[in-house]
N, C-alpha and C positions, 0 to 999 in steps of 0.2 A: 475492561477488554486485556486481555492477558496477551498480547503481541508482543514481540522482541524484535531488535533492528535483523535484519537479513530474513525475517519472515516475506513470503510472497502473497499478494493479496489478487483476486480480481474486483476490480471496482465497476459501477456504473459505466455505460457508454463504451465498453468493452476495452478497459485500462487494467493491464497488468503491472502492479506497482509492487517494488520492495519497501518496507518498512526500515526508514532510517532512525526513526526514533518515538518513544512512546510517551505522549505528554502525561502518563500515570494518571488522568481525569478520569479515565473509562469512556471519554466521547472521543478525542482527537488523537491522530495518530500523523508523523513527518513520513511521506513517503517520496520516493524517486522512480518517476516513469519509466518502465521498460518497454511495453508495448502501448501503442495508442494507433486509433484510426488518423488522427493527425500526427502523423512521420516527426513533424516540428516538435511535439509534445515531449518526445524520448528525452532522458536526462533532466527533465524538468523535477524539480524538488516545491512539493506543494504539502500544504496540510491538508488532512482527509478525516472528515466526520464518520462516524462509526455508521450512520444511514447509507452511506456511499459504499460500502463494503459487500459484495453479493457473497465473497467465499473467502476461505483462507486455502491458497495451492498448496502451499508448504509451508515448514516451519524452520527457522533456523537450524533447528537440533535436528532435522530428517535430512536436510541439503550437506 
């Protein structure tokens, strides 16, 4: 998975997140939650597995 810091993703559970670090293993990226049904999750930094990514909303090159 060729994701870079700054890329925005749509995840399961209607979460929008920004990549903060790519682990370069093809499976995991670290993300910061920007939007979530649970408002208290906004700002949370989590590891995200490739299976949880629904789509790439924008890339750091296009923002």
